[in-house]
LOKESE-218463 format. One line per field, with one value per residue (C-alpha): x, y, z; residue number from 1; residue in three letters. Coordinates in nm, 2 decimals. Layout:
<pts>
u <- (X; ...)
v <- (Y; ...)
w <- (Z; ...)
k <- (NUM; ...)
r <- (ALA; ...)
</pts>
This chain:
<pts>
u <- (2.73; 2.50; 2.15; 2.01; 2.23; 2.14; 1.77; 1.81; 1.99; 1.72; 1.45; 1.62; 1.46; 1.73; 1.62; 1.35; 1.03; 1.08; 1.43; 1.30; 1.02; 1.26; 1.49; 1.20; 1.09; 1.44; 1.50; 1.18; 1.29; 1.01; 0.95; 0.59; 0.43; 0.24; -0.14; -0.15; 0.19; 0.52; 0.50; 0.62; 0.94; 0.91; 0.85; 0.67; 0.31; 0.06; -0.07; -0.44; -0.62; -0.98; -1.07; -1.02; -1.32; -1.29; -1.27; -1.00; -0.79; -0.83; -0.73; -0.42; -0.30; -0.36; -0.17; 0.12; 0.17; 0.04; 0.33; 0.58; 0.41; 0.48; 0.86; 1.04; 1.32; 1.17; 1.45; 1.41; 1.03; 1.03; 1.25; 1.02; 0.71; 0.88; 0.92; 0.57; 0.38; 0.56; 0.47; 0.10; 0.08; -0.22; -0.33; -0.19; -0.53; -0.64; -0.33; -0.38; -0.75; -0.69; -0.38; -0.58; -0.81; -0.55; -0.57; -0.24; -0.09; 0.19; 0.11; 0.45; 0.63; 0.39; 0.45; 0.83; 0.79; 0.55; 0.81; 1.08; 0.86; 0.76; 1.12; 1.32; 1.06; 1.14; 0.81; 0.47; 0.29; 0.52; 0.52; 0.14; 0.13; 0.34; 0.11; -0.20; -0.06; 0.03; -0.34; -0.40; -0.06; 0.10; 0.24; 0.35; 0.71; 0.57; 0.43; 0.73; 0.77; 0.40; 0.40; 0.70; 0.54; 0.21; 0.39; 0.39; 0.11; -0.10; 0.01; -0.17; -0.49; -0.31; -0.08; -0.38; -0.56; -0.26; -0.21; -0.57; -0.54; -0.19; -0.19; -0.53; -0.39; -0.12; -0.38; -0.63; -0.36; -0.27; -0.64; -0.71; -0.41; -0.51; -0.87; -0.85; -0.89; -0.99; -0.70; -0.94; -0.78; -0.42; -0.38; -0.51; -0.27; 0.02; -0.07; -0.10; 0.25; 0.39; 0.26; 0.15; -0.19; -0.28; -0.21; -0.42; -0.71; -0.69; -0.69; -0.99; -1.19; -1.11; -1.27; -1.58; -1.90; -1.97; -1.97; -1.66; -1.46; -1.62; -1.72; -1.41; -1.53; -1.42; -1.08; -1.05; -1.13; -0.88; -0.60; -0.64; -0.67; -1.00; -1.04; -0.70; -0.78; -1.11; -0.92; -0.68; -0.95; -1.28; -1.42; -1.35; -1.69; -1.57; -1.41; -1.72; -1.94; -1.70; -1.70; -2.08; -2.06; -1.80; -1.99; -2.31; -2.15; -1.96; -2.30; -2.45; -2.52; -2.57; -2.28; -2.26; -2.15; -2.16; -1.81; -1.92; -1.91; -1.54; -1.45; -1.29; -1.32; -1.68; -1.84; -1.58; -1.62; -2.00; -1.96; -1.73; -1.97; -2.28; -2.10; -2.00; -2.28; -2.42; -2.11; -2.25; -2.44; -2.81; -2.80; -3.03; -2.73; -2.62; -2.97; -3.01; -2.68; -2.77; -3.11; -2.93; -2.69; -2.99; -3.15; -2.83; -2.81; -3.17; -3.23; -2.92; -2.61; -2.46; -2.71; -2.50; -2.19; -2.09; -2.25; -2.24; -2.58; -2.79; -2.52; -2.68; -3.01; -2.83; -2.68; -3.02; -3.17; -2.90; -2.97; -3.34; -3.28; -3.06; -3.30; -3.58; -3.93; -4.00; -3.68; -3.53; -3.73; -3.86; -3.66; -3.84; -3.77; -3.61; -3.73; -3.50; -3.75; -4.03; -3.79; -3.69; -4.05; -4.15; -3.86; -3.80; -3.98; -3.87; -3.54; -3.65; -3.93; -3.84; -3.85; -3.84; -3.76; -4.07; -4.23; -4.38; -4.17; -4.17; -4.13; -3.96; -4.07; -3.84; -3.64; -3.34; -3.10; -3.12; -3.28; -2.99; -2.76; -2.96; -3.31; -3.27; -3.57; -3.56; -3.78; -3.60; -3.72; -3.66; -3.72; -3.65; -3.48; -3.23; -3.22; -3.28; -3.12; -2.78; -2.77; -2.85; -2.72; -2.54; -2.48; -2.72; -3.02; -3.36; -3.62; -3.83; -4.18; -4.34; -4.19; -4.24; -4.54; -4.76; -4.74; -4.88; -4.57; -4.54; -4.90; -4.92; -5.16; -5.19; -5.01; -4.64; -4.50; -4.13; -4.03; -3.71; -3.62; -3.30; -3.09; -2.72; -2.63; -2.45; -2.76; -2.86; -2.67; -2.35; -2.36; -2.70; -3.02; -3.20; -3.52; -3.76; -4.08; -4.38; -4.68; -4.96; -4.97; -5.28; -5.26; -4.90; -4.71; -4.38; -4.08; -3.85; -3.71; -3.43; -3.23; -2.92; -2.83; -2.47; -2.34; -2.54; -2.89; -3.12; -3.38; -3.75; -3.92; -4.27; -4.51; -4.85; -5.07; -5.30; -5.00; -4.83; -5.14; -5.18; -4.82; -4.85; -5.17; -5.01; -4.72; -4.95; -5.14; -4.83; -4.76; -4.61; -4.26; -4.36; -4.29; -4.52; -4.34; -4.30; -4.67; -4.75; -4.53; -4.70; -5.05; -4.95; -4.80; -5.12; -5.33; -5.13; -5.16; -5.54; -5.57; -5.30; -5.49; -5.36; -5.02; -5.10; -5.31; -4.99; -4.79; -4.62; -4.55; -4.45; -4.08; -4.07; -4.23; -4.04; -3.86; -3.54; -3.23; -3.07; -3.39; -3.63; -3.90; -3.95; -4.17; -4.03; -4.23; -4.03; -4.22; -4.10; -4.22; -4.22; -4.39; -4.61; -4.49; -4.14; -3.98; -3.81; -3.47; -3.53; -3.66; -3.62; -3.76; -3.73; -3.76; -3.93; -3.90; -4.16; -4.05; -4.31; -4.16; -4.35; -4.58; -4.70; -5.04; -5.18; -5.03; -5.38; -5.46; -5.12; -5.15; -5.50; -5.39; -5.10; -5.33; -5.58; -5.31; -5.19; -5.56; -5.58; -5.23; -4.96; -4.66; -4.42; -4.52; -4.44; -4.20; -3.83; -3.68; -3.43; -3.25; -3.30; -3.24; -3.03; -3.17; -3.53; -3.46; -3.30; -3.58; -3.85; -3.66; -3.58; -3.26; -3.15; -3.11; -2.75; -2.68; -2.60; -2.25; -2.23; -2.01)
v <- (0.62; 0.32; 0.34; 0.30; 0.58; 0.80; 0.74; 0.84; 1.15; 1.24; 1.20; 1.45; 1.79; 1.96; 1.78; 1.95; 1.75; 1.80; 1.63; 1.36; 1.28; 1.26; 1.02; 0.79; 0.77; 0.71; 0.41; 0.23; -0.08; -0.04; 0.33; 0.28; 0.53; 0.37; 0.41; 0.65; 0.80; 0.77; 0.82; 1.15; 1.16; 1.13; 1.46; 1.61; 1.51; 1.74; 2.01; 2.03; 2.34; 2.23; 2.53; 2.78; 2.90; 2.95; 3.33; 3.31; 3.08; 3.32; 3.62; 3.45; 3.32; 3.66; 3.85; 3.60; 3.55; 3.85; 4.08; 3.80; 3.73; 4.09; 4.06; 4.08; 3.85; 3.50; 3.33; 3.56; 3.54; 3.16; 3.13; 3.36; 3.16; 2.84; 2.99; 3.15; 2.84; 2.65; 2.91; 2.90; 2.53; 2.50; 2.17; 2.15; 2.14; 2.45; 2.64; 2.55; 2.64; 2.98; 3.06; 3.00; 3.28; 3.54; 3.88; 3.94; 4.29; 4.18; 3.86; 3.85; 3.85; 3.59; 3.37; 3.38; 3.29; 3.01; 2.86; 2.89; 2.71; 2.42; 2.36; 2.40; 2.36; 2.08; 2.11; 1.98; 2.29; 2.54; 2.34; 2.33; 2.71; 2.74; 2.49; 2.67; 2.99; 2.82; 2.71; 3.08; 3.19; 2.89; 2.90; 2.62; 2.63; 2.51; 2.18; 1.96; 2.06; 2.01; 1.67; 1.57; 1.68; 1.51; 1.18; 1.22; 1.10; 1.39; 1.64; 1.49; 1.69; 2.03; 1.94; 1.83; 2.15; 2.36; 2.15; 2.17; 2.50; 2.41; 2.04; 1.86; 1.52; 1.54; 1.67; 1.39; 1.13; 1.25; 1.28; 0.92; 0.78; 0.95; 0.82; 0.48; 0.29; -0.04; -0.04; -0.09; 0.20; 0.10; -0.08; 0.23; 0.47; 0.24; 0.23; 0.61; 0.64; 0.43; 0.68; 0.38; 0.48; 0.12; 0.01; 0.30; 0.20; -0.16; -0.06; 0.17; -0.10; -0.34; -0.11; -0.26; -0.06; -0.01; 0.29; 0.17; 0.20; 0.48; 0.72; 0.93; 0.94; 1.30; 1.24; 0.91; 1.08; 1.36; 1.13; 0.89; 1.18; 1.03; 1.30; 1.22; 0.85; 0.92; 1.14; 0.86; 0.59; 0.75; 0.41; 0.22; 0.10; -0.03; 0.30; 0.49; 0.28; 0.35; 0.72; 0.72; 0.56; 0.81; 1.11; 0.99; 0.94; 1.27; 1.45; 1.28; 1.54; 1.28; 1.39; 1.76; 1.97; 1.77; 1.70; 1.76; 2.13; 2.11; 1.87; 2.10; 1.88; 1.78; 1.94; 1.78; 1.44; 1.46; 1.55; 1.25; 1.01; 1.12; 1.15; 0.79; 0.65; 0.45; 0.22; 0.09; -0.24; -0.18; -0.38; -0.29; -0.16; 0.07; 0.20; 0.28; 0.45; 0.67; 0.76; 0.85; 1.07; 1.24; 1.31; 1.46; 1.69; 1.79; 1.86; 1.78; 1.99; 1.92; 2.19; 2.45; 2.38; 2.67; 2.52; 2.70; 2.81; 2.52; 2.26; 2.08; 2.06; 1.91; 1.64; 1.57; 1.54; 1.30; 1.08; 1.10; 0.95; 0.68; 0.56; 0.32; 0.41; 0.07; 0.03; -0.30; -0.61; -0.66; -0.90; -1.11; -0.94; -0.64; -0.27; -0.13; -0.18; 0.00; 0.28; 0.32; 0.33; 0.59; 0.82; 0.77; 1.09; 1.31; 1.45; 1.55; 1.79; 2.15; 2.42; 2.77; 3.10; 3.24; 2.90; 2.82; 2.62; 2.25; 1.98; 1.67; 1.38; 1.10; 0.82; 1.00; 0.70; 0.36; 0.14; -0.10; 0.18; 0.37; 0.41; 0.78; 1.00; 1.38; 1.67; 1.85; 2.21; 2.37; 2.74; 2.86; 2.53; 2.58; 2.32; 2.54; 2.35; 2.28; 2.64; 2.80; 2.55; 2.24; 2.07; 1.78; 1.67; 1.84; 1.68; 1.40; 1.46; 1.32; 1.61; 1.89; 1.79; 1.54; 1.75; 2.06; 2.26; 2.42; 2.54; 2.92; 3.11; 3.48; 3.40; 3.35; 3.01; 2.93; 2.60; 2.40; 2.29; 2.10; 2.01; 1.96; 1.59; 1.62; 1.78; 2.15; 2.20; 2.12; 2.28; 2.45; 2.42; 2.61; 2.79; 2.99; 3.18; 3.11; 3.35; 3.44; 3.81; 3.88; 3.68; 3.59; 3.34; 3.48; 3.29; 3.51; 3.55; 3.31; 3.17; 2.95; 3.00; 2.98; 3.30; 3.61; 3.63; 3.49; 3.72; 3.69; 3.46; 3.56; 3.31; 3.34; 3.20; 2.99; 2.83; 2.77; 2.60; 2.39; 2.27; 2.19; 2.00; 1.80; 1.71; 1.61; 1.37; 1.23; 0.89; 0.74; 0.74; 0.53; 0.16; -0.05; -0.02; 0.35; 0.38; 0.20; 0.44; 0.74; 0.60; 0.53; 0.88; 1.03; 0.83; 0.94; 1.31; 1.27; 1.08; 1.19; 1.02; 0.68; 0.77; 1.03; 0.78; 0.58; 0.90; 0.86; 1.10; 1.02; 1.06; 0.95; 0.71; 0.59; 0.29; 0.13; 0.27; -0.07; -0.26; -0.04; -0.30; -0.26; 0.01; 0.17; 0.36; 0.53; 0.67; 0.89; 0.81; 1.10; 0.99; 1.25; 1.13; 0.99; 0.81; 1.05; 1.16; 1.08; 1.27; 1.29; 1.05; 0.70; 0.58; 0.27; 0.14; -0.08; -0.25; -0.39; -0.60; -0.60; -0.91; -0.84; -0.72; -0.39; -0.09; 0.04; -0.28; -0.30; 0.06; 0.01; -0.30; -0.10; 0.19; -0.06; -0.22; 0.12; 0.19; -0.12; -0.20; 0.00; 0.00; -0.01; -0.37; -0.48; -0.22; -0.25; -0.01; 0.19; 0.42; 0.75; 0.88; 0.62; 0.70; 0.68; 0.35; 0.19; 0.30; 0.16; -0.17; -0.11; -0.24; -0.15; -0.45; -0.51; -0.39; -0.64; -0.56; -0.44; -0.63)
w <- (2.47; 2.46; 2.32; 2.67; 2.80; 2.50; 2.57; 2.94; 2.83; 2.59; 2.85; 3.08; 3.15; 2.93; 2.61; 2.40; 2.35; 1.97; 1.98; 2.21; 1.96; 1.67; 1.87; 1.97; 1.61; 1.50; 1.72; 1.62; 1.42; 1.16; 1.20; 1.30; 1.54; 1.82; 1.80; 2.09; 2.03; 2.21; 2.59; 2.72; 2.91; 3.28; 3.46; 3.76; 3.79; 3.61; 3.84; 3.93; 4.04; 4.05; 4.27; 3.98; 3.79; 3.41; 3.46; 3.73; 3.51; 3.21; 3.42; 3.57; 3.23; 3.06; 3.33; 3.32; 2.94; 2.75; 2.82; 2.73; 2.39; 2.28; 2.34; 2.00; 2.13; 2.10; 2.30; 2.59; 2.57; 2.55; 2.86; 3.05; 2.94; 3.07; 3.41; 3.42; 3.33; 3.59; 3.85; 3.74; 3.80; 3.57; 3.41; 3.06; 2.89; 3.08; 2.97; 2.61; 2.61; 2.76; 2.56; 2.24; 2.34; 2.44; 2.28; 2.11; 2.07; 1.84; 1.64; 1.47; 1.80; 1.94; 1.64; 1.69; 2.05; 1.97; 1.73; 1.99; 2.24; 2.02; 1.89; 2.21; 2.49; 2.74; 2.94; 2.82; 2.95; 2.78; 2.45; 2.47; 2.50; 2.18; 2.00; 2.11; 1.96; 1.63; 1.60; 1.51; 1.39; 1.22; 0.87; 0.63; 0.77; 1.11; 0.96; 1.02; 1.38; 1.45; 1.29; 1.50; 1.83; 1.73; 1.76; 2.14; 2.36; 2.48; 2.22; 1.91; 1.96; 1.98; 1.69; 1.48; 1.55; 1.45; 1.14; 1.02; 0.83; 0.70; 0.61; 0.64; 0.56; 0.83; 1.08; 1.00; 1.04; 1.39; 1.48; 1.38; 1.56; 1.88; 1.87; 1.71; 2.04; 1.88; 1.63; 1.34; 1.15; 1.21; 0.87; 0.70; 0.88; 0.82; 0.45; 0.44; 0.59; 0.31; 0.05; -0.17; -0.32; -0.41; -0.05; 0.08; -0.15; -0.03; 0.33; 0.27; 0.11; 0.39; 0.65; 0.80; 0.73; 1.10; 1.34; 1.52; 1.20; 1.01; 1.29; 1.19; 0.83; 0.75; 0.89; 0.70; 0.38; 0.45; 0.56; 0.27; 0.02; -0.11; -0.37; -0.52; -0.53; -0.71; -0.97; -1.04; -1.04; -1.16; -1.29; -0.96; -0.85; -0.52; -0.44; -0.55; -0.31; -0.02; -0.11; -0.08; 0.26; 0.38; 0.25; 0.42; 0.75; 0.72; 0.66; 0.97; 1.24; 1.51; 1.74; 1.67; 1.38; 1.06; 0.93; 0.57; 0.64; 0.73; 0.45; 0.20; -0.11; -0.03; -0.34; -0.58; -0.41; -0.44; -0.81; -0.87; -0.69; -0.88; -1.22; -1.21; -0.99; -1.29; -1.25; -0.92; -0.96; -0.87; -0.55; -0.25; -0.07; -0.35; -0.42; -0.05; -0.05; -0.35; -0.19; 0.13; -0.06; -0.23; 0.11; 0.24; -0.07; -0.04; 0.32; 0.52; 0.61; 0.27; 0.14; 0.32; 0.11; -0.12; -0.43; -0.77; -0.87; -0.99; -0.94; -0.64; -0.82; -1.12; -0.89; -0.75; -1.10; -1.20; -0.89; -0.97; -1.31; -1.17; -0.90; -1.00; -0.90; -0.74; -0.55; -0.43; -0.38; -0.02; 0.20; 0.47; 0.80; 0.64; 0.63; 0.36; 0.08; 0.27; 0.36; 0.00; -0.12; 0.15; 0.08; -0.30; -0.39; -0.10; -0.20; -0.55; -0.45; -0.54; -0.27; -0.40; -0.23; -0.06; -0.01; 0.33; 0.57; 0.48; 0.74; 0.61; 0.82; 0.72; 0.85; 0.71; 0.72; 0.56; 0.84; 0.79; 0.90; 1.17; 1.31; 1.36; 1.29; 1.27; 1.17; 0.89; 0.87; 0.53; 0.48; 0.12; 0.07; 0.35; 0.64; 0.94; 1.23; 1.06; 0.95; 1.29; 1.54; 1.41; 1.74; 1.69; 1.50; 1.52; 1.75; 1.60; 1.46; 1.77; 1.98; 1.73; 1.51; 1.71; 2.02; 1.84; 1.94; 1.60; 1.58; 1.58; 1.81; 1.90; 2.23; 2.16; 2.24; 2.27; 2.12; 2.14; 1.79; 1.88; 2.18; 2.16; 2.14; 2.48; 2.65; 2.68; 3.00; 2.82; 2.48; 2.46; 2.25; 1.97; 2.06; 1.85; 1.95; 1.73; 1.71; 1.49; 1.37; 1.17; 0.85; 0.91; 1.13; 1.27; 1.39; 1.59; 1.94; 1.86; 2.15; 2.14; 1.77; 1.68; 1.51; 1.44; 1.57; 1.29; 1.13; 1.19; 0.94; 0.84; 0.66; 0.51; 0.79; 0.56; 0.38; 0.71; 0.86; 0.55; 0.56; 0.93; 0.87; 0.60; 0.83; 1.11; 0.89; 0.72; 0.89; 0.58; 0.73; 1.02; 1.06; 1.28; 1.61; 1.57; 1.48; 1.80; 1.99; 1.84; 1.92; 2.28; 2.32; 2.18; 2.41; 2.71; 2.60; 2.58; 2.91; 3.15; 3.43; 3.30; 3.45; 3.72; 3.91; 3.97; 4.05; 3.71; 3.43; 3.07; 3.01; 2.65; 2.41; 2.10; 1.95; 2.07; 1.91; 1.86; 1.81; 1.61; 1.61; 1.98; 2.13; 2.44; 2.70; 2.98; 3.28; 3.57; 3.92; 4.17; 4.49; 4.66; 5.00; 4.97; 5.26; 5.51; 5.39; 5.03; 4.72; 4.35; 4.09; 3.96; 3.60; 3.47; 3.12; 2.95; 2.63; 2.38; 2.11; 1.78; 1.76; 1.41; 1.53; 1.40; 1.57; 1.67; 1.85; 2.02; 2.14; 2.26; 2.46; 2.61; 2.72; 2.86; 3.08; 3.20; 3.30; 3.51; 3.64; 3.81; 3.56; 3.85; 3.88; 3.53; 3.38; 3.45; 3.71; 3.51; 3.76; 3.93; 4.28; 4.47; 4.82; 4.70; 4.51; 4.82; 5.05; 4.82; 4.75; 4.38; 4.23; 3.88; 3.64; 3.53; 3.19; 2.91; 2.80; 2.44; 2.20)
k <- (1; 2; 3; 4; 5; 6; 7; 8; 9; 10; 11; 12; 13; 14; 15; 16; 17; 18; 19; 20; 21; 22; 23; 24; 25; 26; 27; 28; 29; 30; 31; 32; 33; 34; 35; 36; 37; 38; 39; 40; 41; 42; 43; 44; 45; 46; 47; 48; 49; 50; 51; 52; 53; 54; 55; 56; 57; 58; 59; 60; 61; 62; 63; 64; 65; 66; 67; 68; 69; 70; 71; 72; 73; 74; 75; 76; 77; 78; 79; 80; 81; 82; 83; 84; 85; 86; 87; 88; 89; 90; 91; 92; 93; 94; 95; 96; 97; 98; 99; 100; 101; 102; 103; 104; 105; 106; 107; 108; 109; 110; 111; 112; 113; 114; 115; 116; 117; 118; 119; 120; 121; 122; 123; 124; 125; 126; 127; 128; 129; 130; 131; 132; 133; 134; 135; 136; 137; 138; 139; 140; 141; 142; 143; 144; 145; 146; 147; 148; 149; 150; 151; 152; 153; 154; 155; 156; 157; 158; 159; 160; 161; 162; 163; 164; 165; 166; 167; 168; 169; 170; 171; 172; 173; 174; 175; 176; 177; 178; 179; 180; 181; 182; 183; 184; 185; 186; 187; 188; 189; 190; 191; 192; 193; 194; 195; 196; 197; 198; 199; 200; 201; 202; 203; 204; 205; 206; 207; 208; 209; 210; 211; 212; 213; 214; 215; 216; 217; 218; 219; 220; 221; 222; 223; 224; 225; 226; 227; 228; 229; 230; 231; 232; 233; 234; 235; 236; 237; 238; 239; 240; 241; 242; 243; 244; 245; 246; 247; 248; 249; 250; 251; 252; 253; 254; 255; 256; 257; 258; 259; 260; 261; 262; 263; 264; 265; 266; 267; 268; 269; 270; 271; 272; 273; 274; 275; 276; 277; 278; 279; 280; 281; 282; 283; 284; 285; 286; 287; 288; 289; 290; 291; 292; 293; 294; 295; 296; 297; 298; 299; 300; 301; 302; 303; 304; 305; 306; 307; 308; 309; 310; 311; 312; 313; 314; 315; 316; 317; 318; 319; 320; 321; 322; 323; 324; 325; 326; 327; 328; 329; 330; 331; 332; 333; 334; 335; 336; 337; 338; 339; 340; 341; 342; 343; 344; 345; 346; 347; 348; 349; 350; 351; 352; 353; 354; 355; 356; 357; 358; 359; 360; 361; 362; 363; 364; 365; 366; 367; 368; 369; 370; 371; 372; 373; 374; 375; 376; 377; 378; 379; 380; 381; 382; 383; 384; 385; 386; 387; 388; 389; 390; 391; 392; 393; 394; 395; 396; 397; 398; 399; 400; 401; 402; 403; 404; 405; 406; 407; 408; 409; 410; 411; 412; 413; 414; 415; 416; 417; 418; 419; 420; 421; 422; 423; 424; 425; 426; 427; 428; 429; 430; 431; 432; 433; 434; 435; 436; 437; 438; 439; 440; 441; 442; 443; 444; 445; 446; 447; 448; 449; 450; 451; 452; 453; 454; 455; 456; 457; 458; 459; 460; 461; 462; 463; 464; 465; 466; 467; 468; 469; 470; 471; 472; 473; 474; 475; 476; 477; 478; 479; 480; 481; 482; 483; 484; 485; 486; 487; 488; 489; 490; 491; 492; 493; 494; 495; 496; 497; 498; 499; 500; 501; 502; 503; 504; 505; 506; 507; 508; 509; 510; 511; 512; 513; 514; 515; 516; 517; 518; 519; 520; 521; 522; 523; 524; 525; 526; 527; 528; 529; 530; 531; 532; 533; 534; 535; 536; 537; 538; 539; 540; 541; 542; 543; 544; 545; 546; 547; 548; 549; 550; 551; 552; 553; 554; 555; 556; 557; 558; 559; 560; 561; 562; 563; 564; 565; 566; 567; 568; 569; 570; 571; 572; 573; 574; 575; 576; 577; 578; 579; 580; 581; 582; 583; 584; 585; 586; 587; 588; 589; 590; 591; 592; 593; 594; 595)
r <- (MET; SER; ALA; ARG; GLU; GLU; ARG; GLN; ALA; LEU; THR; SER; ARG; THR; THR; SER; LEU; HIS; ASP; TYR; ALA; LEU; PHE; ARG; HIS; GLY; ILE; GLU; PRO; ASP; GLY; ARG; ILE; PRO; ARG; ARG; GLY; TYR; PRO; LEU; PRO; ASP; GLY; PRO; PRO; GLU; PRO; SER; ARG; ALA; ASP; LEU; THR; TRP; GLN; GLN; ALA; GLN; ALA; GLU; ILE; THR; ASP; ALA; LEU; SER; PRO; LEU; LEU; ALA; ASP; PRO; ASP; PRO; VAL; ARG; ALA; ALA; ASP; ALA; VAL; HIS; ARG; ARG; VAL; SER; ASP; LEU; ALA; MET; PRO; HIS; ARG; THR; LEU; ARG; ALA; HIS; THR; ALA; ARG; LEU; ALA; LEU; THR; ASP; GLU; ALA; ALA; ALA; ARG; LEU; THR; ALA; ARG; GLN; LEU; VAL; ARG; THR; GLY; THR; ASP; VAL; ALA; ALA; VAL; GLY; VAL; GLY; MET; ALA; LEU; LEU; ILE; ARG; LEU; GLY; GLU; PRO; GLU; ASP; VAL; PRO; CYS; LEU; ARG; THR; LEU; GLY; MET; LEU; SER; GLY; LEU; ALA; ASP; ALA; ALA; SER; ALA; ALA; LEU; ASP; PRO; LEU; ASP; ARG; GLN; ALA; ALA; ALA; LEU; LEU; TYR; ILE; ARG; SER; ARG; ASP; ARG; SER; GLY; GLU; LEU; THR; PRO; LEU; THR; ASP; ALA; ILE; ALA; THR; GLY; ASP; ALA; GLU; ALA; VAL; ARG; SER; ALA; LEU; LEU; SER; LEU; PRO; ASP; GLU; ASP; ARG; ALA; LEU; TRP; LEU; ALA; ARG; ARG; ILE; ALA; GLU; ALA; ALA; ASP; LEU; ARG; GLY; LEU; LEU; LEU; ASP; ARG; PRO; GLN; ASP; ALA; GLU; LEU; LEU; ALA; LEU; THR; GLY; ARG; LEU; LEU; HIS; ARG; THR; ALA; ASP; GLN; ARG; ASP; GLY; ARG; ALA; GLY; ILE; LEU; ASP; TYR; LEU; PRO; ALA; ARG; ALA; VAL; TYR; GLU; ALA; LEU; VAL; ARG; HIS; ALA; ASP; LEU; LEU; PRO; PRO; THR; PRO; GLU; HIS; LEU; ALA; LEU; LEU; LEU; SER; THR; ALA; LEU; ASP; LEU; HIS; SER; GLY; PRO; ALA; VAL; LEU; LEU; ASN; TRP; ARG; PRO; GLY; ARG; ARG; ARG; ALA; LEU; LEU; ASP; ALA; LEU; ASP; ARG; LEU; LEU; PRO; ALA; ALA; GLY; PRO; GLU; PRO; VAL; PRO; GLY; GLY; ARG; ARG; ALA; ASP; TRP; PHE; ARG; ARG; ASN; ARG; HIS; LEU; PRO; PHE; ALA; ARG; THR; ASP; ALA; GLY; ASP; PRO; PRO; ARG; TRP; GLU; LEU; ALA; VAL; VAL; HIS; ASP; PRO; GLU; ASP; SER; SER; ALA; VAL; GLU; THR; ARG; ILE; LEU; ILE; ASP; GLY; VAL; PRO; LEU; VAL; PRO; ALA; LEU; PHE; GLY; LYS; GLY; ARG; ALA; HIS; PRO; PRO; GLU; TYR; LEU; ILE; ASP; SER; GLY; ARG; LEU; ARG; ALA; ALA; PRO; GLU; PRO; ARG; GLU; VAL; GLN; LEU; CYS; GLU; ALA; TYR; CYS; THR; GLU; GLY; CYS; CYS; GLY; ALA; LEU; TYR; VAL; THR; ILE; ARG; ARG; ASP; GLY; ASP; GLU; VAL; VAL; TRP; ASP; GLY; TRP; ARG; GLY; ALA; VAL; GLY; PRO; THR; PRO; PRO; ALA; TYR; ARG; PHE; ASP; ALA; ALA; ALA; TYR; ASP; ALA; GLU; LEU; ALA; ARG; ALA; GLU; GLN; ASP; HIS; SER; TRP; CYS; TRP; PRO; ALA; ARG; SER; THR; ALA; ARG; LEU; ILE; ALA; ALA; GLY; LEU; ARG; ASP; ARG; PRO; ASP; LEU; THR; THR; ARG; TRP; GLU; LEU; ALA; THR; SER; TRP; VAL; ALA; THR; ASP; TRP; ARG; ASP; PRO; ASP; THR; THR; VAL; VAL; GLN; LEU; ARG; PHE; THR; PRO; SER; ALA; PRO; PRO; PRO; GLY; THR; GLY; GLY; SER; LEU; TYR; PHE; THR; TRP; ARG; LEU; PRO; ASP; ASP; ASP; GLY; PRO; PRO; GLY; ASP; ARG; ALA; ALA; ALA; ALA; LEU; GLN; ARG; LEU; ASP; THR; GLU; ASP; PRO; LYS; GLY; PHE; ALA; VAL; PHE; ASP; GLY; GLY; ASN; ASP; GLU; LEU; ALA; LYS; ALA; LEU; GLY; TYR; ARG; GLU; HIS; PRO; ARG; THR; PRO; GLN; PRO)
</pts>
């Protein structure tokens, strides 16, 4: 049989996907796995049942599969599952998601059936059911089969999830391959496949220090066995600097749960970094990296790692001794030196049990890395939002502090502390009710917390008010454009007529994410008498680049202009209800494509 004929035979519906994956890998001249995996063999189109609700799909899958998964004969059960999933005609992702949630009456039987499915299954849906079961039930002997199936396009995510508790390195490698759209990480995955530690180190050090390359920081650290590299090369300054960058990005909570909480060697890697941090040349980049690490260890998700008593404090003390008081020399046009000066003391303040809540108002990230600002709420030294929610950063101080939302009054007030990075409608938000009860302030009535309902926190009212007053008066973290934004926002709160006269409302005032030296004011226009057949709102964005003038003067000039001119005449229309925009003659400006 020719290779072509053999390939056609192996793509038939009688060949297991496991054998097909082995064959495809075997005929590759250089043995490399394509970035997105080998294509699946041709088969019928994936079914779509968009009319089904989540509950209906769960009920159908439970009725069809639960009895089969208790069958002690795995061959018979796997054959029956093949037929049932075909009859269900569910999308593959839907089948896997609901199978992972099935209540199992006999886990041992279900495990045997799952193994039969992944090793002999010829249908993507049926194999997916087996992989979903192995996410819960897999054992070390399942690793080779899961790694093989993970080479196929569309199965890498399920294989990675099943491998996670069994072989973190293999899981991370699959995860990276399935998401590395730009190909920036291909040299690294190729080096890892060779097993050559020096090649892996070289590929790691060649990664650009940019989001598009390091956004999978935890998975990169796992796939490359960063801890093992550090153990073999404890004096490698370049590797130490890269370790700091990977840890900082892994501790970032920008897009949901911080990866540092799922990085098993995190404590050991932090220890290795701090132990040898004196080997890093004291460049502005390295000083900023060490301060960022200290901030993460002081008030970020890294606090929640299972530290030995006193060990995290010891690491912070070591970093405190390493960091100079003055910081790097200012660079014309740069903001890093100011950031260092403002934040140098912050991570080394001690917070003891029983202290009042402390609000850390800091530009948490090095401004050369990110302009993100968040309000870090520490209670007894524990960062509240990562501990209770973990799906995004806490709101910035303008929202929580400047607005007075955290002030306590006898009348209870519910406050949103954090919204999921993907919006509340998708993955929720964290709320607390704040009230004054005699000489105490109480935080309770939690809503949206992940896990058990948090306890009520009670604070001495005088200490609470003093801490809040300190936070409200602390503008040290601001840079000029952000100060301008805060002053404009305060002016609009004091004089809402500046916008209501134009039938506008303030949507938000802040600085531009990509250009932090530009103040941005976004206004929402909701006409009181919209054209017939239309409704909704339109949005207008007003950008004020920093002209080096004092923030107070710039804010006053902006408020004066709002007092005398309709912003719809000078701000940029930025979207909203299509029918309303067309009726009023507004056209959205084309977006500048990002590089």
